[in-house]
N, C-alpha and C positions, 0 to 999 in steps of 0.2 A: 738396126731401124731407130729412125728420129723421135724427139717429143712430139704429141701432140702441142698443137699450137694454138691450140682451144685450153684456154686456161677454165679456173674453178669458178671467179666472175663470171666470165661470158658464160659458161653453160649453166650458170644457175638465170643468169639476166634472159635469156633462151627458153630456157621454161619458165620463165614468171609468165612472159608471154605469152607463149604457146597453152598456157592455163587461161590465162584473160579472154584468149579468145575463144576456149570454149567454154567460156563461163557466161560471152558474152552472144555468143552461139544459143545455148541452151533458156537465158531471161527471153531470145529472137522467138527461140520454137513455146514458149512457156505460153507467148504474149498472143501469138499466131493461136494456139485452143484455147485462150481465155479473154477472145474479143470481144465475147458477149454479154462485158460489161453494161449494166444500166444505169441510166446519169440519177438515179435515187441511193447507187451504189459510192457516189464521188461527191455526192452532198455533203459535207460540214454546216454546224449549226453553232453556237457561240453564248452558252446564254447569261444571266446576266453576272456571274464572276468569271468571267470572261475565260472558259474552260469550251475547248471545242467539244462536240457530243458528235452522236450522230442522228440522236432523238431531236425532233423537231422541240418546240418550248411552248407551252401551256398557253394556248388564246386567254384561257381566265386570270392569270395573272398578268396578265399585262400593265404595266402603269403607263397611266397618261402623264407626258407632261408639258409643261408649257414653254415654245421658245422663245418668250423673254425672262421667262427664267435661268435662263443657259448664261454661265462667263464665259467668255468668252476670253481667254487672258491671261496675265497674276491679277487676281485680283489685287483692290486696293488696302493697304494694313490701317486702320484706326487706330491702331496700339503705337504708332509712332506720336502720334501727339500725345499720348499718355508717359513717353519713356523718358524716365529722369539720366537727362547724364549725367550729373554727379553718381559716382557709388562708392559703395563705403564696404570696407577689406582690413583683412589684419595681414602686415608685412611677415610671411613666414620665413622666409630668408633673404639679410644685407648682406653683402662684402663692403665696410669702407674701404680698403684698398684699393676693388675694381670700381666700385660706383658702381653695382646695376644690385638688384633681388629679384625678387618677385612678390606679389600681393595675391591673394586670396579673396575673390570678391564673394561676401556673405551674402548674395541674392542666386546666381549662378553656381558659386564652388570655383568658376575656374581662375585658374593661376596667370596673372595680367605681367609681364614685364615691366619692369620701373628700372629707368638711369639717374642718377644722381643730380644731369642737369633738368632734368621735369620735376623735382623738388623744390617747393618752395619754402619747406620747413625741415628742420635736421630727424629720419628717418632712422628706427633701429626696430631690429627684429619685434616682435612683438604687440609691436601698434598699432592700436585703430586708425584706420587715417581714411581719408575721401580723397575720389581720380574723378579722373575722368579716361574714359578709353576712346582710342583712336588707333589709327591703323599705323604702326612701326616698318621696319624695314623685312622681319619675319614673324610679320606677327601681330597683334594685339599687345600695342604697349599704354602703358598709364603717365597721363599727362597732367601738371597740378595739381603732384600728392601734398596732401599738408595735413595733419595732426586733425582729427575729427572731433570736434565738440559736438555735446548736445546740448541742442536749445531747452533751458530749463527758465520755463514760465512759474511764480510765483503769486 
């Protein structure tokens, strides 16, 4: 007697198809039996926090909003005029042989890349420097780097 032409994989696929067919038929029967769903059961409400609930919102907690107060789009930033382009920071790392390093910004505490070509003065680790930030090839880069000298008026 020869071997069966049906492999394990073929049997498994066939049994999955049969199971899926039975599940579909059961769901169809369940829908027929529960066709008395009311419209109220299907309605969902969204509260002020964006959470979907099945209870309607309380009309006493309704807040009136003026249409003129709604901002459409990105609001204009007023901080751009106040932003000082000249930053201050400390040189945390500088490799003289390769000609690059990093400056830790004193305000944002971010590390900014600096290359020797963008330095006005000689830079050494630990120096307090002033610089400007521009977009470099791989992120923010410091340009016009020079020793920081505080203005002392006496």
